[in-house]
C-alpha positions in Angstrom: 58.9 130.4 84.6 54.8 130.9 84.9 53.1 128.6 87.3 49.6 130.2 85.3 50.3 127.8 82.0 49.3 124.7 84.2 46.3 123.9 86.0 48.5 121.7 88.9 52.0 121.0 89.4 53.7 118.3 87.7 55.0 116.9 91.0 53.3 117.8 94.7 54.8 116.1 97.7 52.6 116.2 101.2 53.9 115.1 104.4 56.6 112.7 103.2 58.2 111.0 105.7 61.5 108.0 106.4 62.6 106.3 108.9 65.8 103.9 108.7 65.0 101.0 110.8 68.5 99.8 111.2 69.8 102.8 113.1 66.4 104.2 114.2 67.0 107.8 112.7 64.2 110.1 111.0 66.1 110.7 107.7 62.9 112.5 105.9 60.7 113.7 108.3 57.3 115.5 106.6 58.3 117.2 103.8 56.0 118.9 101.4 56.8 120.7 98.5 56.1 121.1 94.7 57.2 121.8 91.2 55.5 123.2 88.2 56.2 122.9 84.6 58.5 124.6 83.2 60.0 125.3 86.7 63.8 124.2 87.8 63.9 123.4 91.6 66.8 123.1 93.5 67.5 121.2 96.5 70.5 122.0 98.6 71.3 121.0 102.0 74.8 119.1 104.2 75.3 115.3 103.1 73.1 113.1 104.7 69.8 115.6 105.3 67.4 114.0 103.5 68.0 114.8 100.6 68.9 111.5 98.2 66.5 109.5 100.6 63.9 111.9 99.5 64.3 111.4 95.9 64.7 107.8 96.2 61.3 107.7 98.0 59.9 109.8 95.1 61.5 107.3 92.3 60.4 104.7 94.1 63.7 102.8 94.9 62.5 103.4 98.7 59.1 102.9 100.3 57.8 106.2 102.3 56.9 105.3 105.8 53.9 108.1 105.6 53.2 110.6 102.6 51.5 111.2 99.2 52.9 111.9 95.9 50.9 113.4 93.1 51.9 113.4 89.9 50.1 116.1 87.0 47.5 116.6 90.2 46.9 113.0 90.7 47.8 110.9 93.5 50.0 108.2 92.3 51.7 105.0 94.3 54.9 104.6 93.4 56.4 101.4 94.0 59.0 100.8 91.9 61.5 102.7 89.6 59.6 101.3 86.6 56.4 102.9 88.1 58.1 106.4 88.4 59.5 106.0 84.7 55.7 104.6 83.9 54.5 108.2 85.5 56.9 110.5 83.4 59.5 111.1 86.4 63.1 110.6 85.1 66.2 110.0 87.3 69.8 110.9 86.9 71.3 108.9 89.9 74.7 109.9 92.4 76.3 107.0 92.0 76.2 105.3 88.2 73.5 102.6 87.5 75.3 101.3 84.4 76.3 97.9 82.9 80.5 98.7 82.3 80.6 95.7 79.4 77.7 97.1 77.1 78.5 100.0 75.1 76.9 103.8 75.4 73.7 102.9 73.3 73.4 100.0 74.9 73.1 101.7 78.5 70.9 104.4 77.5 68.5 102.0 75.4 68.3 99.5 77.7 64.3 98.2 78.0 63.9 100.2 75.5 66.0 98.7 72.8 65.0 98.9 69.0 64.6 95.3 67.1 64.5 94.6 63.5 62.9 91.1 62.4 62.6 90.5 66.3 66.7 91.0 66.4 68.5 94.4 68.3 69.0 96.8 65.6 72.6 97.7 66.7 72.4 100.5 63.6 69.1 102.2 64.8 70.5 102.5 68.6 73.3 104.0 67.7 71.7 106.4 65.3 69.1 107.1 67.9 71.9 107.9 70.5 74.1 109.8 68.4 71.2 112.3 67.8 70.3 112.1 71.1 73.8 113.3 72.3 73.8 116.2 69.6 70.7 117.7 70.6 71.7 117.3 74.4 75.1 118.8 74.1 76.8 115.5 75.4 80.0 114.5 73.9 79.6 110.7 73.8 80.6 108.0 71.1 77.3 105.3 71.1 79.8 102.5 70.1 82.2 102.9 72.9 82.3 100.8 75.6 80.8 102.5 79.2 83.8 100.5 81.6 86.6 102.6 79.2 84.9 105.9 79.9 86.0 108.2 82.5 83.8 109.2 85.7 82.8 112.1 83.7 81.8 111.0 80.2 80.0 107.8 82.6 77.7 110.6 84.2 77.0 112.2 81.3 75.6 108.4 79.6 72.9 108.4 83.1 71.7 112.0 81.8 71.1 110.1 78.5 69.3 107.5 79.9 67.3 110.1 81.5 66.0 112.0 78.6 65.7 108.6 76.8 63.1 108.0 78.2 61.3 111.4 77.4 60.2 112.0 81.3 58.0 115.4 82.2 59.5 115.7 85.7 63.5 115.2 85.6 65.3 114.5 89.0 69.1 114.9 88.7 71.1 113.8 91.8 74.5 115.7 92.0 74.7 115.7 88.4 77.6 118.4 88.3 79.7 116.6 91.1 81.4 114.3 88.6 81.6 117.1 85.7 84.7 119.4 85.3 83.6 123.0 85.4 82.8 123.6 81.5 81.0 120.5 81.3 79.1 121.6 84.5 78.0 124.9 82.7 77.1 123.3 79.8 74.3 120.8 82.0 73.2 123.9 83.7 72.2 125.2 80.5 70.7 121.8 79.4 68.5 122.1 82.8 67.5 124.9 81.9 66.5 124.4 78.0 64.5 121.1 79.3 62.4 123.5 81.4 62.1 126.0 78.9 59.9 123.3 76.5 57.3 122.4 79.6 59.6 119.9 81.5 60.3 120.2 85.4 63.6 119.9 86.3 63.7 118.9 90.2 68.0 118.9 91.4 70.2 118.6 93.8 73.4 120.1 94.0 76.1 121.1 96.8 77.4 123.8 94.2 75.7 127.2 95.1 76.8 129.2 92.3 75.0 127.1 89.7 72.2 126.9 91.6 72.1 130.6 92.0 72.4 130.7 88.0 69.4 127.9 87.0 67.4 127.3 89.9 63.8 129.3 89.6 63.4 128.1 93.9 65.7 127.1 96.3 64.5 124.3 98.7 67.0 124.0 101.8 66.6 121.0 104.2 68.3 120.4 107.2 68.1 117.1 109.2 65.6 115.5 107.3 63.5 118.9 107.1 62.9 121.6 105.0 64.1 125.0 106.6 63.9 127.5 103.7 61.6 128.0 100.4 63.2 130.2 98.6 63.0 131.9 95.1 66.2 132.7 93.1 67.6 135.9 94.3 66.3 136.2 98.2 69.4 135.1 99.7 73.1 135.0 98.6 75.7 132.1 99.2 76.7 132.9 102.4 73.0 133.3 104.1 72.1 130.0 101.9 75.5 128.2 103.3 74.0 129.6 107.0 70.9 127.7 106.6 72.2 124.5 105.2 74.4 124.0 108.1 72.7 125.9 110.9 75.6 128.2 111.4 78.1 130.7 109.8 80.4 128.9 107.1 83.6 129.5 105.9 83.4 129.7 102.1 87.1 131.0 101.1 90.0 129.2 102.8 92.8 131.6 103.1 95.8 130.4 100.8 98.4 128.7 103.0 102.1 130.3 103.9 104.6 128.4 102.4 106.4 125.9 104.5 108.4 123.3 102.5 110.6 120.8 104.2 112.6 117.8 102.6 111.4 116.3 100.3 109.0 113.4 100.2 108.1 112.6 97.2 110.6 112.5 93.9 108.8 112.0 90.5 111.3 111.9 87.5 110.8 111.5 84.1 107.5 109.3 84.9 105.9 107.8 81.6 102.3 106.0 82.0 100.6 103.5 79.5 97.9 104.6 77.5 97.9 108.5 78.9 98.6 110.5 75.8 101.9 112.2 75.1 104.2 113.1 78.3 106.7 115.1 76.0 110.4 114.5 75.7 111.3 114.5 79.6 108.5 112.8 80.9 106.3 113.6 84.3 108.7 114.9 86.6 108.1 116.9 89.9 109.2 116.9 93.7 106.9 117.0 96.8 108.3 118.8 99.9 107.3 118.0 104.1 104.8 120.5 104.7 103.6 121.4 101.3 100.4 121.2 98.9 100.8 120.8 95.3 97.7 121.1 93.3 97.2 119.7 89.9 94.6 121.0 88.3 93.2 120.0 84.8 90.1 118.7 82.4 89.3 115.3 84.0 90.9 112.3 81.6 93.8 114.1 81.1 96.2 111.7 82.9 95.7 112.9 86.8 94.3 110.0 87.7 96.4 107.3 86.1 99.4 109.4 88.0 97.8 109.0 91.0 97.1 105.4 91.2 100.6 104.6 89.7 102.1 107.2 92.9 99.9 104.7 95.1 101.0 101.5 93.3 97.7 100.4 91.7 99.2 101.4 88.1 102.3 100.2 86.4 105.0 102.9 85.0 105.9 102.2 81.4 109.5 104.0 82.7 110.7 106.5 85.1 111.7 106.5 89.0 109.6 107.0 92.3 111.2 107.8 95.2 109.7 108.1 99.1 111.7 109.7 101.6 114.7 108.8 99.3 113.2 105.1 99.1 113.1 104.0 95.5 109.3 102.2 95.3 108.9 102.3 91.1 106.3 99.7 90.5 106.1 98.7 94.2 103.4 96.8 95.3 100.5 99.5 96.8 101.4 97.3 100.3 105.0 98.4 100.3 104.1 102.3 99.2 101.6 102.3 102.3 104.1 101.2 104.4 106.3 104.1 103.6 104.0 106.3 105.1 101.6 107.0 101.6 97.5 107.5 101.7 95.4 107.3 99.1 92.2 109.5 98.7 90.4 107.6 95.2 88.6 109.9 93.0 86.3 106.8 92.7 84.9 106.5 96.3 82.7 104.0 96.1 84.7 101.2 93.8 88.4 102.2 94.9 88.1 103.6 98.3 85.5 101.6 100.1 83.4 98.3 99.9 80.0 99.4 100.0 79.0 96.1 101.3 81.1 96.0 104.2 80.5 97.5 107.6 81.7 101.0 108.5 84.4 99.6 110.6 85.5 97.2 108.1 86.1 100.0 105.8 88.0 102.2 108.6 90.9 99.0 109.1 90.5 98.0 105.4 94.4 99.3 104.4 95.6 98.6 108.1 94.5 95.5 109.3 98.1 93.7 109.5 99.2 96.0 111.5 99.7 95.8 115.6 96.8 98.0 115.9 94.6 95.7 114.9 95.8 92.0 114.7 98.0 90.3 116.9 99.6 87.0 115.5 97.3 87.0 112.5 93.8 87.6 114.4 91.6 90.4 114.3 91.4 92.5 117.3 87.7 93.5 116.8 87.0 95.5 119.9 90.4 98.4 118.8 89.2 98.1 115.3 85.4 98.9 116.8 87.2 101.7 119.3 88.7 103.1 115.6 85.7 103.4 113.8 83.7 104.5 117.0 86.3 107.8 117.2 86.2 108.0 113.5 82.6 108.8 113.3 82.9 111.3 116.8 85.9 113.2 115.4 84.8 113.4 111.1 80.8 113.3 112.5 80.1 110.9 110.2 76.0 111.2 110.2 74.0 108.1 110.7 76.9 105.6 111.1 77.2 102.6 113.5 80.2 100.8 113.6 79.1 97.3 112.5 76.3 99.0 109.7 77.1 98.6 106.1 78.2 101.8 104.6 76.0 101.0 101.5 73.1 103.4 103.0 75.3 106.6 103.9 75.4 109.7 101.9 78.2 110.7 99.6 79.8 113.4 102.4 79.6 110.9 105.0 81.5 107.9 102.8 84.4 110.6 102.1 84.4 111.1 105.5 85.0 107.6 106.5 88.3 107.7 103.5 89.8 110.6 104.7 89.7 109.2 108.6 90.9 105.6 107.6 93.6 107.6 105.5 94.6 110.2 107.7 94.5 108.2 110.6 98.1 107.2 110.3 99.3 110.7 110.2 101.3 110.1 106.7 104.4 111.8 104.8 102.2 111.9 101.7 98.6 112.6 101.1 97.5 111.9 97.7 94.2 113.4 97.6 92.4 112.8 94.3 89.2 114.6 93.7 88.3 114.9 97.8 85.3 116.9 97.9 84.0 115.7 94.8 79.8 115.6 95.7 80.4 117.0 99.2 78.2 120.1 100.6 79.5 123.7 101.7 80.3 122.2 105.3 81.8 119.4 104.3 84.2 121.3 102.2 85.3 123.0 104.4 86.1 120.6 107.0 88.0 118.2 104.2 90.0 121.6 103.5 90.7 121.5 107.1 92.0 118.3 107.9 94.1 118.4 104.5 95.3 121.7 105.7 96.4 120.1 109.6 98.0 117.0 107.8 100.1 119.2 105.8 101.1 121.5 108.9 101.4 118.1 110.6 104.5 117.1 108.3 103.0 115.9 105.3 103.0 116.6 101.7 99.9 116.9 99.8 99.5 116.2 96.2 96.1 117.4 95.1 94.3 116.8 92.3 91.1 118.4 91.2 89.1 119.6 88.7 88.2 122.8 91.0 90.0 125.5 90.7 88.5 127.5 93.6 89.7 124.2 95.4 93.7 124.3 93.8 93.7 128.3 94.5 92.6 128.0 98.1 94.9 125.1 99.5 98.4 124.7 97.1 101.6 126.2 97.5 102.6 125.2 93.9 100.3 124.5 90.9 101.0 122.1 88.2 98.3 121.4 85.2 98.0 118.1 83.5 97.0 118.1 79.9 96.9 115.1 77.7 99.2 113.0 80.2 101.8 116.2 79.8 102.7 117.8 83.0 103.1 121.7 83.0 104.4 122.9 86.4 104.9 123.1 89.3 104.8 126.7 89.2 104.7 128.9 92.6 101.0 130.2 93.1 101.6 133.6 93.4 102.8 133.4 90.0 99.6 131.7 89.0 96.1 133.3 87.7 93.0 131.3 87.3 93.5 132.5 83.6 97.1 131.5 83.0 95.7 127.7 84.0 92.9 127.8 82.3 95.0 128.6 79.3 97.2 125.7 79.9 94.4 123.3 80.4 92.8 124.1 77.0 96.0 123.9 74.9 99.1 122.6 77.1 100.7 125.4 76.2 101.5 127.8 78.9 102.8 131.2 77.1 103.6 133.4 80.6 
């Protein structure tokens, strides 16, 4: 990348500032930065430090309280996302903005639909999106309904939307947070290819290895301010983490010692409707007290469906599920929760939380009928408020208040609310599905710590993650899901990343 190839930065921000009036929090404080054509710039920082807010200011989602935006050297007034798009800016949002009932092609070309004789040209739309997907290396069928896609595939649709607008500056807000490792690698290469064509790329990420791999410059934010603007190679991962959090961060968790007790979850010959081929014997495994069983695998191989079935959100075709010796096969979610099962859902926005409700309503959502929060059917509002305040304090939920809607909180702070609520009742079983997806290094360290604390306190933890580092850091035993089949679990000391990778690719264990 060479800055001498252009007369002016593709994007320049001067003194950007944003207050949240509801809380008085200064979310963005006098931030200035520039991005040149052909350059990839990464913005990193803790959850809630102002990164996504800054991107929303730039894209016209929120008005800035102060500051100037220049695009290609000209001062611009961006009042709406359409203004940003018209100026050559494209954004891939952290939380999807898709129409589930529309096809991939209809979502990608929404607002730019091809027409023939005054009618929507379905064939032309499908051909255009298929061509764009092939050029971008994104495996998507233009005719598939978005509502039927996995989270990772929906993220790819968001990326195609931005590319279809032919933007000169592409903004990626946590683009790999929901992708598999292979998909993330492909996206990193795509960002580099986009920059090589003269486009500018600005992206937010919590994954330091991918930042180090692709970014020409790394901008570190902390508490709404830019605290470092570095060329790639000027700081290692440990130094970047220290700059982000303001303290030393433990990047690698030591594997826990095996300390399993009685069986708390027994899964026998379970088969799930519409999920691959579970083989001759279905899915079977035991989870013990004070044990973490990690389930690896490429997203979309049945992990979500297994967790949902165990949480009571999906019916089994056949098989048996027992919790502490009690048969709970196809039991209702409330009965499963009453048996001591906590569920950290992969989709915190639509399953884990009601983003239109307040923090205290979300904090008590799974236990509002309990004696803790109600008496004779009447909600005990003071108890609910105290619980929410304790959750905010214990889990360091930044920018939050009990009576405030959680919609404006960052992904990391939303996840802290879910995890704090689920672990509050000292559950016997924790179903943790992608618990650190999209979190910064400090939040990941925190989540790992509270999960291991829950395990040490007596819980069995079933951990589903596409992050192999996380699986190996936390698990006593490791299994792999492949097309609905569970291979394992095996003792952690018998597993290597290479062995797990082979099973993920083919479903066969040659070891």
